[in-house]
Residue frames as a rotation matrix with the C-alpha (Angstrom) as fourth column:
UNK 1
0.766 -0.152 -0.625 121.69
-0.436 -0.837 -0.330 67.94
-0.473 0.525 -0.707 114.88
UNK 2
0.894 -0.440 0.088 124.00
0.361 0.589 -0.723 66.88
0.266 0.678 0.685 112.08
UNK 3
0.590 -0.783 -0.196 127.77
-0.121 -0.326 0.938 66.96
-0.798 -0.530 -0.287 112.77
UNK 4
0.732 -0.450 -0.512 130.62
-0.627 -0.150 -0.764 67.55
0.268 0.880 -0.392 110.37
UNK 5
0.625 -0.543 0.560 132.99
-0.031 0.700 0.713 64.57
-0.780 -0.463 0.421 110.25
UNK 6
0.327 -0.625 -0.709 136.26
-0.943 -0.269 -0.197 64.56
-0.067 0.733 -0.677 108.32
UNK 7
0.962 0.054 -0.268 137.42
-0.111 0.973 -0.202 61.24
0.250 0.224 0.942 106.85
UNK 8
0.242 -0.948 -0.206 141.11
0.702 0.317 -0.637 62.06
0.670 0.010 0.743 107.53
UNK 9
0.991 -0.058 -0.117 142.99
0.045 -0.687 0.725 63.76
-0.123 -0.724 -0.679 110.35
UNK 10
0.413 -0.892 0.183 146.53
0.333 -0.039 -0.942 65.18
0.848 0.450 0.281 110.31
UNK 11
0.768 -0.280 -0.577 149.20
0.557 -0.155 0.816 65.90
-0.318 -0.947 0.037 112.90
UNK 12
0.806 -0.520 -0.284 151.97
-0.545 -0.838 -0.014 68.49
-0.231 0.166 -0.959 112.95
UNK 13
-0.109 -0.987 0.117 155.15
-0.749 0.159 0.643 67.44
-0.654 -0.017 -0.757 111.23
UNK 14
-0.309 0.047 0.950 153.55
0.391 0.917 0.082 64.94
-0.867 0.397 -0.301 108.90
UNK 15
-0.956 -0.061 -0.287 152.93
-0.234 -0.428 0.873 65.31
-0.176 0.902 0.394 105.19
UNK 16
-0.070 0.993 0.098 149.30
-0.258 0.077 -0.963 65.69
-0.964 -0.093 0.250 104.13
UNK 17
-0.724 -0.110 0.681 148.36
0.538 0.528 0.657 63.72
-0.432 0.842 -0.324 101.05
UNK 18
-0.898 0.348 -0.267 146.52
-0.433 -0.805 0.405 65.83
-0.074 0.480 0.874 98.46
UNK 19
-0.516 0.737 -0.437 143.85
0.034 0.527 0.849 63.17
0.856 0.423 -0.297 97.96
UNK 20
-0.335 0.364 -0.869 143.11
0.919 0.331 -0.216 63.09
0.209 -0.871 -0.446 101.68
UNK 21
-0.814 0.007 -0.581 142.98
0.210 -0.928 -0.306 66.90
-0.542 -0.371 0.754 101.93
UNK 22
-0.816 0.526 -0.241 140.61
-0.474 -0.369 0.800 67.05
0.332 0.767 0.550 98.98
UNK 23
-0.396 0.677 -0.620 138.42
0.485 0.728 0.485 64.41
0.780 -0.109 -0.616 100.60
UNK 24
-0.516 0.168 -0.840 138.18
0.796 -0.266 -0.543 66.53
-0.315 -0.949 0.003 103.74
UNK 25
-0.878 0.192 -0.439 137.20
-0.282 -0.947 0.151 69.57
-0.387 0.256 0.885 101.67
UNK 26
-0.676 0.649 -0.349 134.61
-0.200 0.294 0.935 67.49
0.709 0.701 -0.069 99.81
UNK 27
-0.396 0.509 -0.764 133.14
0.841 0.535 -0.080 66.35
0.368 -0.674 -0.641 103.15
UNK 28
-0.663 0.112 -0.740 132.88
0.395 -0.787 -0.473 69.97
-0.635 -0.606 0.478 104.32
UNK 29
-0.885 0.327 -0.331 131.24
-0.464 -0.568 0.680 71.01
0.035 0.756 0.654 101.04
UNK 30
-0.535 0.699 -0.475 128.69
0.238 0.664 0.709 68.20
0.811 0.266 -0.521 101.26
UNK 31
-0.456 0.329 -0.827 127.87
0.887 0.092 -0.453 69.09
-0.073 -0.940 -0.333 104.86
UNK 32
-0.797 0.116 -0.592 127.32
-0.011 -0.984 -0.178 72.77
-0.603 -0.135 0.786 104.07
UNK 33
-0.796 0.482 -0.365 125.12
-0.500 -0.186 0.846 72.06
0.340 0.856 0.390 101.06
UNK 34
-0.409 0.636 -0.654 123.05
0.301 0.771 0.561 69.49
0.862 0.033 -0.506 102.94
UNK 35
0.003 0.378 -0.926 122.68
0.960 0.258 0.108 71.00
0.280 -0.889 -0.362 106.40
UNK 36
-0.625 -0.342 -0.702 123.51
0.592 -0.793 -0.141 74.71
-0.509 -0.504 0.698 106.53
UNK 37
0.465 0.812 -0.351 121.18
0.417 -0.551 -0.723 77.62
-0.781 0.190 -0.595 105.76
UNK 38
-0.138 -0.475 0.869 121.76
0.990 -0.032 0.140 78.86
-0.039 0.879 0.474 102.22
UNK 39
-0.937 -0.326 -0.127 122.05
0.320 -0.945 0.066 82.46
-0.142 0.021 0.990 101.04
UNK 40
-0.574 0.792 0.205 118.33
-0.228 -0.396 0.890 82.51
0.786 0.464 0.408 100.06
UNK 41
-0.340 0.408 0.847 117.36
-0.940 -0.181 -0.289 81.37
0.036 -0.895 0.446 103.55
UNK 42
0.614 0.618 -0.491 116.54
-0.622 0.762 0.181 77.79
0.486 0.195 0.852 102.53
UNK 43
-0.146 -0.597 0.789 117.65
-0.849 0.485 0.209 74.70
-0.507 -0.640 -0.577 104.38
UNK 44
-0.169 0.033 -0.985 118.40
-0.727 0.671 0.147 71.48
0.665 0.741 -0.090 102.54
UNK 45
0.541 0.525 0.657 116.59
-0.840 0.384 0.384 68.74
-0.051 -0.760 0.648 104.41
UNK 46
-0.568 -0.808 0.156 118.39
-0.813 0.580 0.049 65.63
-0.130 -0.099 -0.986 105.55
UNK 47
-0.708 0.426 0.564 115.28
0.291 0.903 -0.317 63.44
-0.644 -0.060 -0.763 105.24
UNK 48
-0.788 0.482 0.383 112.27
0.395 -0.082 0.915 63.30
0.472 0.872 -0.126 102.95
UNK 49
-0.160 0.760 -0.630 110.03
0.950 -0.055 -0.307 64.65
-0.268 -0.647 -0.713 105.73
UNK 50
0.494 0.233 -0.837 110.74
0.068 -0.971 -0.230 68.21
-0.867 0.057 -0.496 104.54
UNK 51
0.734 -0.187 0.652 111.46
0.679 0.202 -0.706 68.90
0.001 0.961 0.275 100.88
UNK 52
-0.361 -0.928 -0.089 114.68
0.898 -0.371 0.237 70.68
-0.253 0.006 0.967 99.91
UNK 53
-0.905 -0.114 0.410 114.20
0.258 -0.912 0.317 74.43
0.338 0.393 0.855 99.91
UNK 54
-0.019 0.997 -0.071 110.81
0.670 0.065 0.740 74.21
0.743 -0.033 -0.669 101.64
UNK 55
0.547 0.133 -0.826 111.94
0.784 -0.427 0.450 76.29
-0.293 -0.894 -0.338 104.62
UNK 56
-0.159 -0.574 0.803 112.86
0.735 -0.612 -0.292 79.86
0.660 0.543 0.520 103.68
UNK 57
-0.905 -0.227 -0.360 113.27
0.412 -0.681 -0.605 83.15
-0.109 -0.696 0.710 105.49
UNK 58
-0.746 0.659 0.097 110.14
-0.523 -0.670 0.527 84.57
0.413 0.342 0.844 103.83
UNK 59
0.010 0.792 -0.610 108.00
0.004 0.610 0.792 81.61
1.000 -0.010 0.003 104.89
UNK 60
-0.336 -0.198 -0.921 109.31
0.878 0.287 -0.382 81.66
0.340 -0.937 0.077 108.43
UNK 61
-0.995 -0.055 -0.080 108.72
0.079 -0.941 -0.330 85.40
-0.057 -0.334 0.941 108.69
UNK 62
-0.494 0.869 -0.022 105.20
-0.506 -0.267 0.821 85.03
0.707 0.417 0.571 107.37
UNK 63
0.042 0.525 -0.850 104.39
0.376 0.780 0.500 82.39
0.926 -0.340 -0.165 109.96
UNK 64
-0.140 -0.181 -0.973 105.53
0.986 0.064 -0.154 84.36
0.090 -0.981 0.170 112.98
UNK 65
-0.748 -0.216 -0.628 105.19
0.351 -0.931 -0.097 88.07
-0.564 -0.293 0.772 112.13
UNK 66
0.329 0.922 0.202 101.90
0.766 -0.135 -0.629 89.72
-0.553 0.362 -0.751 111.12
UNK 67
-0.331 -0.421 -0.844 102.14
-0.118 -0.869 0.480 92.24
-0.936 0.259 0.238 108.32
UNK 68
0.743 0.558 -0.370 101.81
-0.375 -0.111 -0.920 92.78
-0.555 0.822 0.127 104.58
UNK 69
-0.225 -0.760 0.610 103.53
0.359 0.517 0.777 90.84
-0.906 0.394 0.156 101.80
UNK 70
-0.079 0.150 -0.985 103.89
-0.724 -0.688 -0.047 92.66
-0.685 0.710 0.163 98.50
UNK 71
0.074 0.222 0.972 102.44
0.338 0.912 -0.234 90.59
-0.938 0.346 -0.008 95.66
UNK 72
-0.076 -0.010 0.997 102.12
0.997 0.011 0.076 92.83
-0.012 1.000 0.009 92.61
UNK 73
-0.101 0.119 -0.988 102.46
0.109 -0.986 -0.130 96.40
-0.989 -0.121 0.087 91.35
UNK 74
-0.140 0.175 0.975 100.92
0.977 0.186 0.107 97.43
-0.163 0.967 -0.197 88.05
UNK 75
-0.657 -0.136 -0.742 101.01
0.110 -0.990 0.084 100.79
-0.746 -0.027 0.665 86.31
UNK 76
0.410 0.764 0.498 98.19
0.800 -0.039 -0.598 102.30
-0.437 0.644 -0.628 84.26
UNK 77
-0.609 -0.630 -0.482 99.51
0.245 -0.727 0.641 104.59
-0.754 0.273 0.597 81.57
UNK 78
-0.604 0.458 -0.652 96.85
-0.738 -0.631 0.240 106.48
-0.302 0.626 0.719 79.63
UNK 79
-0.885 0.319 -0.339 94.50
0.142 0.878 0.457 103.48
0.444 0.356 -0.822 79.88
UNK 80
-0.161 0.917 0.366 90.78
-0.688 -0.370 0.624 103.18
0.707 -0.151 0.691 80.57
UNK 81
0.802 0.483 0.350 90.96
-0.591 0.561 0.580 99.93
0.083 -0.672 0.736 82.54
UNK 82
-0.361 -0.908 -0.212 93.28
-0.790 0.419 -0.447 97.32
0.495 0.006 -0.869 83.97
UNK 83
0.841 0.526 -0.130 92.62
-0.396 0.761 0.514 93.68
0.369 -0.380 0.848 84.87
UNK 84
-0.237 -0.912 0.334 95.07
-0.925 0.108 -0.363 92.26
0.295 -0.395 -0.870 87.40
UNK 85
0.700 0.513 -0.497 95.13
-0.447 0.857 0.256 88.45
0.557 0.043 0.829 87.59
UNK 86
0.419 -0.500 -0.757 96.73
0.431 0.844 -0.319 85.73
0.799 -0.193 0.570 89.70
UNK 87
-0.477 -0.559 0.678 97.11
-0.353 -0.585 -0.730 87.80
0.805 -0.588 0.082 92.87
UNK 88
0.096 0.573 0.814 94.40
-0.994 0.091 0.053 86.18
-0.044 -0.814 0.579 95.03
UNK 89
-0.268 -0.246 -0.932 95.28
-0.334 0.931 -0.150 82.61
0.904 0.271 -0.331 96.07
UNK 90
0.691 0.518 -0.505 94.77
0.210 0.524 0.825 80.23
0.692 -0.676 0.253 98.96
UNK 91
-0.306 -0.904 -0.298 97.99
0.651 0.030 -0.759 81.52
0.695 -0.427 0.579 100.56
UNK 92
-0.999 -0.031 -0.020 96.26
0.037 -0.740 -0.672 84.54
0.006 -0.672 0.740 102.13
UNK 93
-0.269 0.957 -0.111 92.75
0.939 0.235 -0.250 85.11
-0.213 -0.172 -0.962 103.39
UNK 94
0.689 0.510 -0.515 92.87
0.488 -0.852 -0.192 88.91
-0.536 -0.119 -0.835 103.26
UNK 95
-0.159 -0.714 0.682 94.36
0.984 -0.172 0.049 91.40
0.082 0.679 0.730 100.79
UNK 96
0.236 0.155 -0.959 95.06
0.282 -0.956 -0.085 95.12
-0.930 -0.250 -0.269 100.53
UNK 97
0.080 -0.158 0.984 94.85
0.991 -0.097 -0.097 96.99
0.111 0.983 0.149 97.22
UNK 98
0.078 -0.155 -0.985 96.31
0.382 -0.908 0.173 100.50
-0.921 -0.389 -0.011 96.99
UNK 99
0.326 0.053 0.944 95.63
0.923 -0.231 -0.306 102.76
0.202 0.971 -0.124 94.00
UNK 100
0.087 -0.402 -0.912 97.91
0.556 -0.740 0.379 105.78
-0.827 -0.540 0.159 94.18
UNK 101
-0.564 -0.360 -0.743 98.08
-0.207 -0.810 0.549 108.90
-0.800 0.463 0.382 92.06
UNK 102
-0.244 0.601 0.761 95.00
0.883 0.461 -0.082 108.02
-0.400 0.652 -0.644 90.02
UNK 103
-0.427 0.030 -0.904 94.72
-0.182 -0.982 0.054 110.82
-0.886 0.188 0.425 87.46
UNK 104
0.202 0.546 0.813 92.12
0.787 0.404 -0.467 110.63
-0.583 0.734 -0.348 84.67
UNK 105
-0.796 -0.555 0.240 92.61
0.571 -0.560 0.601 112.70
-0.199 0.615 0.763 81.56
UNK 106
-0.618 0.675 0.404 89.02
-0.196 -0.629 0.752 113.96
0.761 0.385 0.521 81.60
UNK 107
-0.453 0.539 0.710 86.08
-0.881 -0.149 -0.449 114.23
-0.136 -0.829 0.543 83.99
UNK 108
-0.620 0.210 -0.756 84.73
-0.151 0.914 0.377 110.73
0.770 0.348 -0.535 84.74
UNK 109
0.368 0.710 0.600 82.02
-0.889 0.081 0.450 109.11
0.271 -0.699 0.662 86.82
UNK 110
0.752 -0.257 -0.607 84.02
0.258 0.962 -0.088 106.54
0.606 -0.090 0.790 88.68
UNK 111
-0.571 -0.413 -0.709 86.41
-0.745 0.623 0.238 104.86
0.343 0.664 -0.664 89.02
UNK 112
0.601 0.799 0.031 84.81
-0.774 0.572 0.273 101.42
0.200 -0.188 0.962 89.19
UNK 113
-0.605 -0.759 0.241 85.96
-0.796 0.580 -0.170 98.11
-0.011 -0.295 -0.956 90.69
UNK 114
0.678 0.734 0.038 84.89
-0.734 0.671 0.104 94.50
0.051 -0.099 0.994 90.36
UNK 115
0.067 -0.623 0.779 86.39
-0.455 0.676 0.580 91.08
-0.888 -0.394 -0.238 90.97
UNK 116
0.386 -0.023 -0.922 87.72
-0.910 0.153 -0.385 88.83
0.150 0.988 0.038 88.20
UNK 117
0.378 -0.281 0.882 88.69
-0.198 0.906 0.374 85.23
-0.904 -0.316 0.287 87.45
UNK 118
0.011 -0.462 0.887 91.15
0.755 0.586 0.295 84.17
-0.656 0.666 0.355 84.77
UNK 119
-0.899 -0.433 -0.071 91.30
0.304 -0.732 0.610 87.70
-0.316 0.526 0.789 83.36
UNK 120
-0.460 0.823 0.332 87.51
0.436 -0.116 0.893 87.89
0.773 0.555 -0.305 82.98
UNK 121
-0.881 0.124 0.457 85.66
-0.400 -0.711 -0.579 90.52
0.253 -0.693 0.676 85.02
UNK 122
-0.759 0.650 -0.031 82.71
0.491 0.541 -0.682 89.54
-0.426 -0.534 -0.730 87.18
UNK 123
-0.788 0.583 0.195 79.25
-0.194 -0.537 0.821 90.19
0.584 0.610 0.536 85.71
UNK 124
-0.231 0.724 -0.650 77.12
0.784 0.534 0.316 88.69
0.576 -0.436 -0.691 88.51
UNK 125
-0.105 0.291 0.951 75.04
-0.306 -0.919 0.247 91.32
0.946 -0.265 0.185 90.32
UNK 126
0.365 0.176 -0.914 75.99
0.591 0.714 0.374 90.05
0.719 -0.677 0.156 93.76
UNK 127
-0.766 -0.641 -0.039 77.50
0.459 -0.504 -0.732 93.09
0.449 -0.579 0.681 95.54
UNK 128
0.495 0.859 0.128 75.38
0.477 -0.392 0.787 94.55
0.726 -0.329 -0.604 98.33
UNK 129
-0.292 -0.655 -0.697 76.55
0.954 -0.143 -0.265 97.27
0.074 -0.742 0.666 100.64
UNK 130
0.802 0.556 -0.219 76.61
0.587 -0.801 0.115 100.91
-0.111 -0.221 -0.969 101.63
UNK 131
-0.221 -0.834 0.505 78.64
0.762 -0.471 -0.445 104.07
0.609 0.287 0.740 101.03
UNK 132
0.630 0.305 -0.715 79.18
0.665 -0.688 0.292 107.09
-0.402 -0.659 -0.636 103.24
UNK 133
-0.015 -0.594 0.804 80.40
0.902 -0.355 -0.245 110.05
0.431 0.722 0.541 101.21
UNK 134
0.440 0.056 -0.896 81.67
0.625 -0.735 0.261 113.30
-0.644 -0.676 -0.358 102.73
UNK 135
0.157 -0.328 0.932 82.23
0.869 -0.402 -0.288 116.39
0.469 0.855 0.222 100.58
UNK 136
0.290 -0.067 -0.955 83.61
0.623 -0.744 0.241 119.82
-0.727 -0.664 -0.174 101.32
UNK 137
-0.537 -0.410 0.737 83.56
0.808 -0.500 0.311 122.74
0.241 0.763 0.600 98.93
UNK 138
-0.669 0.226 0.708 82.69
-0.262 -0.963 0.061 125.99
0.696 -0.145 0.703 100.68
UNK 139
0.139 0.736 0.663 79.89
-0.983 0.024 0.179 124.09
0.116 -0.677 0.727 102.47
UNK 140
-0.808 -0.408 0.426 79.86
-0.502 0.854 -0.134 120.66
-0.309 -0.322 -0.895 104.08
UNK 141
0.265 0.879 -0.395 77.72
-0.954 0.298 0.022 117.88
0.137 0.371 0.918 102.70
UNK 142
-0.799 -0.478 0.364 77.45
-0.514 0.857 -0.003 114.14
-0.311 -0.189 -0.931 103.17
UNK 143
0.157 0.903 -0.401 75.36
-0.983 0.184 0.030 111.30
0.100 0.389 0.916 101.89
UNK 144
-0.530 -0.234 0.815 74.82
-0.384 0.923 0.016 107.65
-0.756 -0.304 -0.580 102.86
UNK 145
0.040 0.512 -0.858 73.86
-0.992 0.125 0.028 105.39
0.122 0.850 0.512 99.96
UNK 146
-0.083 0.005 0.997 72.84
-0.386 0.922 -0.036 101.75
-0.919 -0.387 -0.075 99.77
UNK 147
-0.265 -0.051 -0.963 73.55
-0.950 0.186 0.251 99.52
0.166 0.981 -0.098 96.79
UNK 148
0.028 0.312 0.950 71.91
-0.445 0.854 -0.268 96.15
-0.895 -0.416 0.163 96.31
UNK 149
0.387 0.102 0.916 72.70
0.504 0.808 -0.303 93.51
-0.772 0.580 0.261 93.71
UNK 150
0.807 -0.254 -0.533 75.25
-0.545 -0.668 -0.506 95.44
-0.228 0.699 -0.678 91.66
UNK 151
0.859 -0.501 0.107 78.16
0.504 0.787 -0.357 94.00
0.095 0.361 0.928 89.67
UNK 152
-0.097 -0.896 0.434 80.58
0.562 -0.410 -0.719 96.94
0.821 0.174 0.543 90.08
UNK 153
0.309 0.092 -0.947 81.57
0.874 -0.420 0.245 99.12
-0.375 -0.903 -0.210 93.00
UNK 154
0.551 -0.124 0.825 81.75
0.396 -0.831 -0.390 102.85
0.734 0.542 -0.409 92.32
UNK 155
0.060 -0.683 -0.728 84.80
0.995 0.096 -0.009 104.18
0.076 -0.724 0.685 94.17
UNK 156
-0.605 -0.242 -0.759 84.22
0.359 -0.933 0.012 107.88
-0.711 -0.265 0.651 93.46
UNK 157
0.342 0.799 0.495 82.36
0.886 -0.099 -0.452 110.33
-0.313 0.593 -0.742 91.31
UNK 158
0.935 0.205 0.290 82.95
0.323 -0.829 -0.456 113.22
0.147 0.520 -0.841 88.91
UNK 159
0.206 -0.938 -0.277 86.72
0.523 -0.134 0.842 113.25
-0.827 -0.318 0.464 88.98
UNK 160
0.983 -0.184 0.022 88.48
-0.061 -0.431 -0.900 115.64
0.176 0.883 -0.435 86.72
UNK 161
0.243 -0.955 -0.168 92.26
0.465 0.267 -0.844 115.74
0.852 0.127 0.509 86.32
UNK 162
0.340 -0.110 0.934 93.49
-0.719 -0.670 0.182 116.25
0.606 -0.734 -0.307 89.84
UNK 163
-0.485 -0.635 -0.601 94.10
-0.226 0.755 -0.615 112.81
0.845 -0.162 -0.509 91.21
UNK 164
0.518 0.579 0.630 93.03
-0.796 0.056 0.603 110.78
0.314 -0.814 0.490 94.22
UNK 165
-0.717 -0.697 0.029 94.13
-0.630 0.629 -0.456 107.97
0.299 -0.345 -0.890 96.51
UNK 166
0.448 0.879 -0.166 92.19
-0.751 0.470 0.463 104.70
0.485 -0.083 0.871 96.98
UNK 167
-0.753 -0.624 0.208 92.79
-0.635 0.606 -0.479 102.00
0.173 -0.492 -0.853 99.58
UNK 168
0.333 0.887 -0.320 90.84
-0.776 0.451 0.441 98.74
0.535 0.102 0.839 99.68
UNK 169
-0.657 -0.405 0.636 90.71
-0.672 0.697 -0.250 95.67
-0.342 -0.591 -0.730 101.91
UNK 170
0.129 0.640 -0.758 89.39
-0.852 0.463 0.246 92.46
0.508 0.613 0.605 100.35
UNK 171
-0.397 -0.189 0.898 88.55
-0.792 0.565 -0.231 89.47
-0.464 -0.803 -0.374 102.52
UNK 172
-0.211 0.241 0.947 88.22
-0.039 0.966 -0.254 85.85
-0.977 -0.091 -0.195 101.29
UNK 173
0.176 0.347 -0.921 88.25
-0.889 -0.346 -0.300 86.41
-0.422 0.872 0.248 97.49
UNK 174
-0.360 -0.440 -0.823 89.86
-0.803 0.594 0.034 83.04
0.474 0.673 -0.567 96.76
UNK 175
-0.879 0.095 0.467 87.82
-0.261 0.724 -0.639 80.88
-0.399 -0.683 -0.611 99.15
UNK 176
-0.744 0.598 -0.299 85.07
-0.122 0.318 0.940 78.68
0.657 0.736 -0.164 97.74
UNK 177
-0.219 0.667 -0.712 83.20
0.833 0.508 0.220 78.43
0.508 -0.544 -0.667 101.05
UNK 178
-0.227 0.098 -0.969 82.93
0.729 -0.643 -0.236 82.12
-0.646 -0.760 0.075 101.94
UNK 179
0.797 0.475 0.374 81.51
0.603 -0.657 -0.452 85.38
0.031 0.586 -0.810 100.61
UNK 180
-0.313 -0.904 0.291 83.95
0.874 -0.395 -0.285 88.12
0.372 0.165 0.913 99.61
UNK 181
0.651 0.460 -0.604 83.94
0.686 -0.697 0.209 91.29
-0.324 -0.551 -0.769 101.69
UNK 182
-0.175 -0.676 0.715 85.27
0.836 -0.486 -0.254 94.59
0.520 0.554 0.651 100.31
UNK 183
0.623 0.266 -0.735 85.97
0.628 -0.731 0.268 97.77
-0.466 -0.629 -0.622 102.28
UNK 184
-0.090 -0.684 0.724 87.36
0.933 -0.311 -0.179 100.87
0.348 0.660 0.666 100.60
UNK 185
0.447 0.159 -0.880 88.24
0.478 -0.874 0.085 104.50
-0.756 -0.459 -0.467 101.15
UNK 186
0.096 -0.365 0.926 88.79
0.936 -0.283 -0.208 107.05
0.338 0.887 0.315 98.39
UNK 187
0.178 -0.146 -0.973 90.40
0.603 -0.766 0.225 110.38
-0.778 -0.626 -0.048 99.25
UNK 188
0.603 0.032 0.797 90.20
0.694 -0.515 -0.504 113.45
0.394 0.857 -0.332 97.01
UNK 189
0.053 -0.641 -0.766 93.29
0.892 -0.314 0.324 115.39
-0.448 -0.700 0.555 98.08
UNK 190
-0.913 -0.407 -0.042 92.93
0.326 -0.786 0.526 118.07
-0.247 0.466 0.850 95.42
UNK 191
-0.081 0.911 -0.405 89.96
-0.014 -0.408 -0.913 120.37
-0.997 -0.068 0.045 94.93
UNK 192
-0.809 -0.136 0.571 88.50
0.537 0.221 0.814 119.75
-0.237 0.966 -0.106 91.50
UNK 193
-0.854 0.451 0.259 85.65
-0.151 -0.691 0.706 121.18
0.498 0.564 0.659 89.49
UNK 194
0.073 0.958 -0.276 82.99
0.058 0.272 0.961 119.52
0.996 -0.086 -0.036 91.65
UNK 195
0.844 0.220 0.489 84.15
-0.456 -0.185 0.870 118.89
0.282 -0.958 -0.056 95.20
UNK 196
-0.434 -0.877 -0.207 86.76
-0.526 0.433 -0.732 117.49
0.732 -0.209 -0.649 97.50
UNK 197
0.357 0.632 0.688 86.03
-0.931 0.178 0.319 114.78
0.080 -0.754 0.652 100.01
UNK 198
-0.793 -0.541 0.278 86.15
-0.588 0.800 -0.119 111.17
-0.158 -0.258 -0.953 101.10
UNK 199
0.282 0.827 -0.487 84.16
-0.798 0.484 0.359 108.10
0.533 0.287 0.796 100.03
UNK 200
-0.708 -0.408 0.577 83.89
-0.655 0.685 -0.319 105.07
-0.265 -0.604 -0.752 102.33
UNK 201
0.168 0.781 -0.601 82.26
-0.878 0.396 0.270 101.85
0.449 0.482 0.752 101.19
UNK 202
-0.624 -0.244 0.742 81.48
-0.608 0.748 -0.266 98.47
-0.490 -0.617 -0.615 102.76
UNK 203
0.195 0.671 -0.715 80.28
-0.968 0.251 -0.028 95.67
0.161 0.697 0.699 100.50
UNK 204
-0.290 -0.214 0.933 79.72
-0.358 0.928 0.102 91.92
-0.888 -0.305 -0.345 100.57
UNK 205
-0.454 0.105 -0.885 79.75
-0.858 0.217 0.466 89.79
0.240 0.971 -0.008 97.42
UNK 206
-0.014 0.575 0.818 76.94
-0.739 0.546 -0.395 87.33
-0.674 -0.610 0.417 98.17
UNK 207
0.879 0.114 -0.464 78.28
-0.420 0.648 -0.636 84.56
0.228 0.753 0.617 96.00
UNK 208
0.620 -0.656 0.431 80.96
-0.160 0.432 0.888 81.92
-0.768 -0.619 0.163 96.70
UNK 209
0.940 -0.329 0.090 82.73
0.137 0.122 -0.983 82.39
0.312 0.936 0.160 93.36
UNK 210
0.406 -0.887 -0.219 86.51
0.646 0.109 0.756 81.96
-0.647 -0.448 0.617 93.62
UNK 211
0.994 -0.077 0.078 88.35
-0.005 -0.748 -0.664 85.03
0.109 0.660 -0.744 92.31
UNK 212
0.336 -0.939 -0.067 92.06
0.924 0.316 0.214 85.38
-0.180 -0.134 0.974 91.45
UNK 213
-0.772 -0.624 0.116 92.10
0.635 -0.753 0.175 89.10
-0.022 0.209 0.978 90.61
UNK 214
0.116 0.804 -0.583 90.10
0.590 -0.528 -0.611 92.20
-0.799 -0.273 -0.536 89.87
UNK 215
-0.110 -0.063 0.992 89.27
0.914 -0.399 0.076 94.86
0.391 0.915 0.101 87.28
UNK 216
-0.201 0.002 -0.980 89.89
0.523 -0.845 -0.109 98.55
-0.828 -0.534 0.169 87.87
UNK 217
0.082 0.330 0.940 88.03
0.975 -0.224 -0.006 100.80
0.208 0.917 -0.340 85.45
UNK 218
-0.559 -0.495 -0.665 89.31
0.675 -0.738 -0.018 104.34
-0.481 -0.459 0.747 85.34
UNK 219
0.500 0.782 -0.372 86.71
0.324 -0.567 -0.757 105.85
-0.803 0.258 -0.537 83.03
UNK 220
0.930 -0.275 -0.245 88.60
-0.358 -0.514 -0.779 108.15
0.089 0.812 -0.576 80.72
UNK 221
0.407 -0.869 -0.280 92.21
0.376 0.439 -0.816 107.33
0.832 0.227 0.506 79.90
UNK 222
0.914 -0.009 0.406 94.00
-0.367 -0.446 0.816 107.47
0.174 -0.895 -0.411 83.23
UNK 223
-0.129 -0.959 -0.254 97.34
-0.240 0.279 -0.930 107.07
0.962 -0.059 -0.266 84.94
UNK 224
0.681 0.316 0.661 97.69
-0.710 0.066 0.701 105.20
0.178 -0.947 0.269 88.21
UNK 225
-0.555 -0.768 -0.320 99.85
-0.556 0.629 -0.544 102.81
0.619 -0.123 -0.776 90.20
UNK 226
0.571 0.814 0.110 98.03
-0.702 0.414 0.579 99.76
0.425 -0.408 0.808 91.59
UNK 227
-0.590 -0.806 -0.048 99.70
-0.614 0.487 -0.621 97.64
0.524 -0.337 -0.782 94.28
UNK 228
0.583 0.755 -0.299 98.43
-0.418 0.595 0.686 94.41
0.696 -0.275 0.663 95.85
UNK 229
-0.554 -0.721 0.416 99.50
-0.727 0.175 -0.664 92.99
0.406 -0.671 -0.621 99.24
UNK 230
0.140 0.546 -0.826 98.64
0.166 0.810 0.563 89.81
0.976 -0.216 0.023 101.11
UNK 231
0.328 0.061 0.943 97.87
-0.837 -0.445 0.320 90.05
0.439 -0.894 -0.095 104.83
UNK 232
-0.425 -0.408 -0.808 99.75
0.194 0.831 -0.522 87.82
0.884 -0.378 -0.274 107.25
UNK 233
-0.076 0.514 0.855 97.34
-0.837 -0.499 0.226 87.59
0.543 -0.698 0.468 110.21
């Protein structure tokens, strides 16, 4: 461990020369800047083995404590769709996407979701999976559905202004040697003109395309808040 060494020492009763005092302060300043943790959590390395600023509180926390790291929050304001880019990287294997307070301005069949690269939405019909939809409006109903070779995921159906909550988990979107897996749940917390209920979907994108983002299509002009998190696992 590095030690702080002063170039000059003083004894009681003797006069301290200003140049020597300043040299001692300069030595302390150099030591702090080179060896002590900074206010942003970084440590300035003493050798070239670790680059300056490479060790930070956030990176240390991510390496030892599982959890979620907030990456992006985007707001839809009276828009039909939103493409969110540069959120999927090699840093994380798994991601969570939360769409809160999604409120369309008219009845829609949707919303829809697909992956994207460089701001361009996927068009390959490579999603295969299943949905389990539970409805409740005076009587109970449910329906399992299987989709094969589709380019979009349908996250709900026949919304009218009333709002819903959507939570998604996306595994391996930015890996070139793995398929992307998507799991979602859509909750209709408010009774609308058609039904209230829950949609659950489980899909695999059978293609090793590397994606950096996704497209959320709200149908009619809609308001929503879309947040993206990286999993530390």
